[in-house]
C-alpha positions in Angstrom: -5.4 7.6 -9.9 -7.7 5.2 -9.4 -9.5 6.4 -12.2 -7.3 8.6 -14.4 -3.8 6.0 -14.8 -4.0 4.2 -17.7 -3.1 0.2 -16.8 0.4 -0.4 -18.0 0.9 -3.1 -20.1 3.8 -4.7 -22.3 7.2 -3.2 -22.6 8.5 -0.2 -24.7 10.7 -2.1 -27.3 12.5 1.6 -27.5 13.6 0.4 -23.8 14.2 -3.1 -24.3 17.1 -4.3 -22.6 17.4 -1.0 -21.0 17.2 -2.2 -17.0 19.6 -0.9 -15.0 19.3 -3.3 -12.5 18.3 -1.0 -9.4 14.6 -1.7 -9.7 12.2 -5.0 -10.5 11.6 -4.8 -14.2 7.8 -4.1 -13.7 9.0 -1.3 -11.4 11.2 -0.3 -14.3 7.8 -0.3 -17.0 6.0 1.9 -14.4 8.4 4.3 -14.0 9.4 4.6 -17.5 5.8 4.9 -18.4 5.2 8.0 -16.1 8.9 9.5 -18.0 7.1 9.5 -21.3 3.9 11.2 -19.4 6.2 13.4 -18.0 8.3 14.5 -21.0 6.3 16.7 -23.2 5.0 18.2 -20.5 8.6 19.3 -19.2 9.2 20.7 -22.6 7.2 23.5 -22.3 9.6 24.7 -19.3 11.4 27.0 -21.2 12.6 29.7 -18.7 15.1 29.1 -15.5 13.7 27.6 -12.9 15.1 28.1 -9.8 15.1 24.8 -8.5 18.0 22.8 -6.4 19.4 20.0 -9.0 19.9 17.2 -6.4 15.6 17.4 -5.6 13.1 15.6 -7.5 10.9 17.6 -10.2 7.9 14.9 -10.1 8.0 11.8 -6.8 5.6 8.8 -6.5 5.3 6.6 -4.2 4.7 2.5 -5.8 3.4 0.0 -3.3 2.6 -3.5 -4.0 3.7 -7.0 -2.9 7.5 -8.1 -4.8 7.3 -11.8 -6.5 7.8 -15.0 -4.9 6.6 -14.8 -1.6 8.8 -11.3 -1.4 6.1 -9.8 0.2 5.1 -6.1 0.6 7.5 -3.5 -0.3 7.7 0.2 -1.4 9.5 2.3 -3.1 10.1 6.1 -4.3 10.3 6.5 -7.9 12.5 10.4 -8.2 12.2 12.5 -11.6 15.0 15.1 -12.0 15.4 17.6 -14.4 18.4 19.7 -16.3 18.0 22.9 -18.4 20.1 24.5 -21.2 20.4 27.6 -22.2 19.9 27.7 -26.2 19.4 31.2 -26.9 20.8 34.4 -24.5 18.8 36.9 -26.7 15.2 35.5 -25.7 16.1 33.6 -22.5 15.4 30.5 -23.7 15.9 27.6 -22.1 15.7 23.8 -22.7 14.3 21.9 -20.5 14.6 17.8 -19.6 13.9 15.1 -17.1 16.0 12.7 -16.7 15.5 8.5 -15.7 13.6 7.7 -12.4 16.1 6.7 -9.9 14.7 4.3 -7.6 14.7 3.8 -3.8 13.1 0.8 -1.7 11.7 2.4 2.0 10.6 -1.0 3.0 11.2 -3.6 3.8 14.1 -2.5 6.1 16.9 -4.7 6.0 16.6 -8.1 7.9 17.3 -7.6 12.4 16.3 -3.7 11.5 13.2 -2.4 13.7 9.8 -2.3 11.5 8.5 1.0 11.6 6.1 3.2 9.8 7.5 3.9 6.4 7.3 8.0 5.8 8.0 9.9 2.3 8.4 13.8 2.5 8.1 16.2 -0.3 10.7 17.7 -0.5 12.8 15.8 0.8 14.9 17.8 3.3 11.4 18.9 5.2 12.6 19.4 8.7 9.3 18.5 10.1 9.3 15.4 12.8 8.1 12.1 11.4 5.1 10.5 12.8 7.2 7.9 13.8 8.9 10.1 15.8 6.6 11.7 17.5 4.8 8.6 18.7 8.0 7.1 19.9 8.3 10.5 22.1 4.9 10.6 23.3 3.4 13.5 21.4 1.1 14.5 24.0 -1.3 15.0 21.2 -1.9 11.3 21.0 -2.2 10.9 24.7 -5.1 10.0 24.0 -4.2 6.6 21.8 -3.4 4.7 25.0 -6.1 4.3 26.4 -8.2 3.0 23.6 -8.0 -0.8 23.2 -7.0 -1.1 19.9 -5.2 2.1 19.3 -3.2 1.4 22.5 -1.9 -1.8 20.8 -1.4 -0.6 17.9 1.4 2.3 19.3 3.1 0.2 21.5 3.9 -2.1 18.6 4.5 0.6 16.1 7.2 2.0 18.8 8.7 -1.3 19.8 9.8 -1.5 15.9 7.1 -4.0 15.3 5.1 -2.5 13.0 4.5 -5.6 11.0 2.2 -7.0 14.1 0.1 -4.7 13.9 -3.6 -5.7 12.6 -4.4 -3.9 9.5 -7.7 -2.2 11.2 -5.8 -1.1 13.9 -3.3 0.7 11.9 -5.9 2.1 9.6 -7.6 3.5 12.5 -4.6 4.8 14.5 -3.4 6.5 10.9 -7.1 7.8 10.1 -7.1 9.2 13.5 -3.1 10.5 14.1 -3.4 12.7 10.6 -5.6 15.3 11.5 -4.2 16.1 14.5 -1.0 17.0 12.6 -2.5 18.6 10.0 -5.3 19.9 11.7 -8.6 21.2 8.8 -6.3 19.8 6.2 -7.8 16.9 3.6 -5.8 14.0 3.4 -7.1 10.4 2.3 -6.3 6.7 3.1 -5.9 3.5 0.8 -4.8 0.0 2.0 -2.7 -2.9 -0.7 -3.8 -6.1 0.3 -2.2 -8.8 -1.4 -5.1 -10.6 -3.1 -7.6 -7.9 -3.0 -5.4 -5.2 -4.3 -6.0 -1.4 -3.7 -8.9 -0.3 -2.1 -10.2 2.4 0.0 -10.4 3.3 3.4 -11.4 6.9 3.3 -11.5 8.3 -0.4 -11.0 11.6 -1.6 -13.2 14.3 -2.0 -14.4 14.3 -5.9 -14.3 17.9 -7.1 -16.9 20.2 -6.6 -17.2 20.0 -10.1 -17.9 17.1 -10.8 -20.5 16.3 -7.8 -22.7 19.1 -9.2 -22.5 17.7 -12.3 -23.7 13.9 -10.9 -26.5 15.6 -9.3 -27.4 17.1 -12.8 -27.5 14.1 -14.2 -29.2 12.3 -11.6 -31.8 14.5 -11.9 -31.6 14.8 -15.6 -35.3 13.2 -17.3 -33.9 10.0 -19.0 -35.2 10.8 -22.1 -33.5 14.5 -22.2 -31.2 14.8 -25.0 -28.0 15.1 -24.1 -24.5 16.1 -26.0 -22.2 13.2 -24.7 -20.7 10.5 -26.5 -22.8 6.7 -25.8 -20.7 3.8 -25.2 -19.8 1.8 -28.2 -21.4 -1.8 -27.7 
């Protein structure tokens, strides 16, 4: 995402005034930008898909800071699809992707506990959340309580005061907890700060092909010919 997603700037005039009040206009702009990227891809699906109509076909989580000192906020943006049979002879279906649905998942309502915010796909996954496991004293996290920083962070989270956890302690807790939940699985970890923006704590692994290409480029003499286009000044 940080390498390939083009920054959204300026509102598409086709959607001027289409803001439906569900989300901030800036968030609506991001949602529509992804919609336009998904439309030509989804339109290529011409066979019947056994997919639950109430489940999003594509979902993303948007994290940022609200205007006017609103503070941190998080939203899910869900895209659903519909299909229409156009030809029974060739079993040809037309697939359309619908406008995104926005749901704010943070912050909670006033006086509600501040807990870990988790989003799963699909949403009806039956696995318990990390918050539930921590509150239930899952034995996999027993060692956390004997560590000063992890123990303090764990105590605040289980008390519904997650907003009081130091960012470095929160990152340390998540970095230690995820491998216990999903052994031998790859994962990455990032952070969002009000002034500094987004940054990686544990960046995703580079594809093998790119790593090998970078190694090849590093060993290539400067005078060696290349088919790559030179950047324009």
